[in-house]
C-alpha distance (Angstrom), angle and dihedral (degrees) to the residues before:
residue distance angle dihedral
M1 . . .
T2 3.79 . .
N3 3.75 117.8 .
H4 3.67 87.6 -106.4
E5 3.78 91.4 53.1
V6 3.79 89.3 49.6
L7 3.78 92.1 55.4
Q8 3.80 93.6 43.2
S9 3.78 93.5 51.5
L10 3.88 89.4 55.0
F11 3.76 94.3 49.7
N12 3.90 110.8 127.6
Q13 3.72 88.7 -8.0
L14 3.72 142.5 125.4
I15 3.85 123.2 -106.8
V16 3.75 115.8 -166.4
S17 3.75 118.7 -148.4
C18 3.84 108.2 -140.3
Q19 3.75 105.4 -168.8
A20 3.84 136.1 139.9
L21 3.78 123.3 172.8
E22 3.79 126.7 -138.1
D23 3.77 91.6 -94.1
E24 3.74 96.2 49.5
P25 3.81 125.9 91.6
L26 3.73 99.1 -119.2
H27 3.78 96.3 47.5
G28 3.86 113.6 139.9
G29 3.75 140.7 79.6
R30 3.83 95.6 -108.1
I31 3.90 90.4 55.3
M32 3.69 93.6 43.1
A33 3.67 93.0 49.5
K34 3.81 88.8 56.1
M35 3.88 91.7 49.6
A36 3.88 89.7 51.7
L37 3.87 87.2 51.0
A38 3.78 92.2 50.8
A39 3.84 89.2 46.0
Q40 3.86 88.8 52.3
Q41 3.82 90.2 48.5
G42 3.73 88.1 52.8
G43 3.71 94.2 56.0
A44 3.88 103.9 -92.6
A45 3.77 114.3 157.1
G46 3.84 96.4 -158.7
I47 3.76 145.2 11.6
R48 3.76 132.7 -134.9
A49 3.86 113.1 -158.3
N50 3.68 141.1 173.4
S51 3.82 127.0 -127.3
R52 3.71 136.3 10.3
E53 3.80 91.4 -96.8
D54 3.93 94.0 54.7
I55 3.72 94.5 44.4
A56 3.84 93.3 51.8
A57 3.68 90.7 51.0
I58 3.75 92.7 46.2
K59 3.68 95.3 48.9
E60 3.81 88.7 55.5
N61 3.75 92.0 58.9
V62 3.85 106.9 35.0
D63 3.80 135.2 40.4
L64 3.87 97.9 -148.1
P65 3.74 124.9 116.8
V66 3.93 111.0 -92.1
I67 3.70 126.2 -141.3
G68 3.81 103.2 -155.6
I69 3.77 132.0 -158.7
V70 3.73 138.0 164.0
K71 3.83 117.1 -143.1
R72 3.83 111.1 -152.0
D73 3.69 133.5 157.6
Y74 3.85 121.9 -134.8
P75 3.87 123.7 -168.5
D76 3.91 93.2 -132.4
S77 3.76 101.3 46.2
S78 3.82 140.0 44.5
V79 3.81 89.4 -146.1
Y80 3.84 109.7 108.6
I81 3.72 109.2 154.3
T82 3.89 104.1 93.1
P83 3.73 93.3 -37.7
T84 3.74 106.5 174.3
M85 3.86 141.2 26.5
L86 3.90 85.8 -97.5
E87 3.85 90.6 70.8
I88 3.79 91.7 40.5
E89 3.84 90.6 55.8
E90 3.87 90.8 46.9
L91 3.81 89.9 53.0
V92 3.85 95.2 44.2
S93 3.81 87.5 55.2
V94 3.79 90.3 63.8
G95 3.80 100.2 39.7
P96 3.62 111.7 -122.5
E97 3.79 110.5 -178.5
M98 3.86 88.7 -133.0
I99 3.66 135.6 24.6
A100 3.81 123.3 -149.2
L101 3.72 123.5 -158.3
D102 3.86 138.3 171.3
A103 3.82 105.3 -89.3
T104 3.73 97.2 179.0
N105 3.91 119.3 127.2
R106 3.77 90.5 -102.8
L107 3.77 123.5 118.9
R108 3.77 115.8 -105.6
P109 3.87 125.2 -134.2
G110 3.85 109.9 -60.9
S111 3.91 90.0 24.9
L112 3.64 89.7 -78.1
T113 3.93 114.4 164.1
L114 3.86 123.4 -132.9
E115 3.78 85.4 -116.8
E116 3.62 96.1 56.1
L117 3.80 93.6 47.0
V118 3.73 94.2 48.4
G119 3.81 88.2 48.5
Q120 3.85 90.7 55.0
I121 3.88 92.6 45.9
K122 3.85 89.3 49.1
E123 3.87 92.6 51.3
R124 3.77 96.2 47.1
F125 3.82 101.5 33.9
P126 3.84 106.2 21.0
D127 3.81 94.3 165.9
Q128 3.80 97.5 50.9
L129 3.75 114.5 117.0
L130 3.81 108.4 -127.2
M131 3.92 128.8 -158.9
A132 3.74 121.0 -159.6
D133 3.70 117.1 -137.6
V134 3.85 104.1 -150.7
S135 3.78 140.8 174.2
T136 3.92 102.4 -168.2
V137 3.63 142.8 31.7
E138 3.59 93.6 -111.0
E139 3.89 90.9 57.3
A140 3.78 91.0 50.4
V141 3.79 93.3 52.4
A142 3.86 87.5 47.5
A143 3.65 91.6 47.9
E144 3.79 93.0 55.7
R145 3.86 89.4 48.5
L146 3.79 89.5 55.2
G147 3.84 90.6 54.8
F148 3.86 103.0 -102.6
D149 3.87 112.3 160.7
V150 3.76 97.4 -144.8
V151 3.77 137.0 16.0
S152 3.79 126.3 -145.1
T153 3.78 133.3 -165.3
T154 3.84 90.3 -139.4
L155 3.79 98.1 128.3
V156 3.76 101.9 42.4
G157 3.80 103.5 128.5
Y158 3.80 95.6 19.8
T159 3.80 101.5 81.3
R160 3.79 132.2 71.8
E161 3.71 91.0 -106.4
T162 3.75 96.2 51.0
E163 3.78 103.5 31.5
G164 3.82 110.3 151.3
K165 3.78 96.1 15.2
K166 3.65 126.5 123.0
I167 3.89 128.3 -161.2
Y168 3.78 90.2 -118.8
D169 3.80 95.9 54.3
D170 3.77 114.2 125.9
D171 3.80 93.4 6.5
F172 3.86 92.1 -50.5
A173 3.82 95.0 -50.1
I174 3.83 95.2 167.5
V175 3.77 92.7 47.9
K176 3.72 90.5 50.8
E177 3.84 91.9 51.2
I178 3.73 94.2 46.8
L179 3.84 90.8 49.9
Q180 3.79 89.0 53.4
S181 3.78 95.7 44.3
V182 3.82 102.6 51.7
N183 3.83 136.6 44.2
I184 3.79 98.9 -153.6
P185 3.99 119.5 88.2
V186 3.77 115.6 -75.2
F187 3.82 118.6 -146.9
A188 3.87 118.8 -157.3
E189 3.73 113.0 -135.6
G190 3.82 136.9 153.3
N191 3.76 128.2 68.3
V192 3.81 95.2 3.9
Y193 3.75 96.7 154.2
T194 3.70 104.5 159.6
P195 3.78 140.5 41.4
E196 3.76 88.3 -119.2
T197 3.82 91.2 58.7
A198 3.86 91.4 46.3
K199 3.78 90.9 52.8
R200 3.63 95.9 46.4
C201 3.83 89.6 54.8
L202 3.91 89.3 52.9
E203 3.79 90.4 46.9
L204 3.81 89.3 55.9
G205 3.61 91.7 56.1
C206 3.76 106.9 -92.7
H207 3.79 112.5 153.3
A208 3.92 93.0 -135.7
V209 3.78 140.2 -15.5
V210 3.83 125.1 -126.1
V211 3.80 116.9 -153.9
G212 3.81 122.9 -175.5
G213 3.69 126.0 152.7
A214 3.76 94.5 30.8
I215 3.88 87.5 66.0
T216 3.89 109.8 18.3
R217 3.76 106.6 34.4
P218 3.79 108.0 71.2
Q219 3.86 92.4 178.7
Q220 3.79 88.8 62.4
I221 3.77 95.2 43.0
T222 3.91 89.3 51.3
R223 3.78 90.7 49.3
R224 3.74 92.1 53.6
F225 3.86 88.7 54.0
V226 3.83 93.9 47.0
E227 3.71 92.5 48.9
G228 3.84 88.5 46.7
I229 3.70 93.0 56.7
S230 3.90 98.7 35.0
S231 3.80 93.1 101.6
C232 3.92 92.8 57.9
């Protein structure tokens, strides 16, 4: 598919984030590939996945567009979603249709700025679709200026500026502000736990909605049920 066709295939659709970190029970490419296949059979239009290994396994099992990331910690930066060119190169090697990276205003490892990193990506991989994972309206506007193809609310609540916030606070106020402030597609992501929340995001004008833990992390799903019945 062309980049335009990828974006069109995701319009008003559900993307399922199939991720399990090393300390989680479902960690591993083989398991995530099965999770992605189950998501496809359930009607998902796309998959978001972490690591070269998982993405390679997923692409062998499903024919949906994949949004790829690499989560990696560095000692000199709090940025961990596709933080450097090393992770970009790893992802390009397995061919995700889109690559997502932290697009907050924080410095990357080695004191690299977002503008510098995006410049390097555009120079080496000019046709690669890029998603900006942001936490604020200002970051979304900056991401569009830098040439990102898509902006996502992934990091709302996960930065110092937005600690404690949810995308659904005040009837999705931050989602509405981002939609009014940029012209590129906006993906809703982060604490989307119910079909009603997902539907509301699309009704507001989001291009697509990404759901992860509510579908693919059974330990989190179980914990919500346990907490819900704890007063009985």
